[in-house]
C-alpha positions as MATLAB code, in Angstrom:
seq = 'XXXXXXXXXXXXXXXXXXXXXXXXXXXXXXXXXXXXXXXXXXXXXXXXXXXXXXXXXXXXXXXXXXXXX';
ca = [
      96.764   87.668  107.260;
      95.963   91.026  105.652;
      96.852   94.414  107.104;
      96.312   97.940  105.915;
      99.623   99.700  105.310;
      99.310  101.837  108.461;
      98.508   98.758  110.556;
     101.532   96.921  109.167;
     103.756   99.898  109.949;
     102.460   99.933  113.537;
     103.078   96.204  113.854;
     106.638   96.691  112.587;
     107.173   99.262  115.366;
     105.822   96.686  117.857;
     102.965   99.025  118.823;
     100.714   95.944  119.035;
     100.977   92.181  118.745;
      99.038   89.608  116.750;
     100.146   86.481  118.567;
     102.233   84.906  121.275;
     105.250   84.303  119.031;
     108.182   86.636  119.733;
     108.522   87.398  116.017;
     106.326   89.322  113.599;
     104.577   87.760  110.600;
     106.447   87.391  107.299;
     105.438   89.678  104.432;
     104.357   87.845  101.286;
     103.434   90.851   99.171;
     101.610   94.161   99.090;
      99.716   96.565   96.921;
      98.981  100.241   97.475;
      96.526   99.542  100.331;
      97.264   96.169  101.894;
     100.109   93.991  103.128;
      99.633   90.232  102.848;
     101.546   88.237  105.455;
     102.104   84.726  106.691;
     101.614   84.321  110.443;
     104.659   83.650  112.549;
     105.015   79.953  113.349;
     102.480   78.922  110.701;
     104.380   75.645  110.299;
     105.735   75.350  113.849;
     104.473   71.781  114.315;
     105.653   70.678  110.843;
     102.184   69.501  109.763;
     101.762   67.111  106.862;
     102.508   68.943  103.630;
     104.617   71.715  105.124;
     107.401   70.981  102.632;
     105.046   71.619   99.719;
     103.976   74.911  101.270;
     107.624   75.947  101.637;
     108.255   75.109   97.970;
     105.237   77.105   96.824;
     106.192   80.111   98.944;
     109.796   80.050   97.757;
     108.535   80.753   94.229;
     106.793   83.975   95.361;
     103.312   83.032   94.071;
     101.461   86.133   95.287;
     101.040   88.995   92.814;
      98.823   91.566   94.539;
      97.623   94.416   92.382;
      95.203   97.282   92.684;
      92.701   96.069   90.091;
      89.815   95.603   92.540;
      90.532   98.399   94.994;
];
């Protein structure tokens, strides 16, 4: 998911919700305009390959920059 900074701040204050899960999405990275997040419960059902996704995410693969803004 991608949010503008002001949207992310509003979500953090629980001014709105983006799903039925009682927790907010997990931030993966940000640049000066956007916050990139992983939805809450993205792996709730433990789908095939979820372990690989966890390994990839643990290495912090996202490097957002402002090159194309």
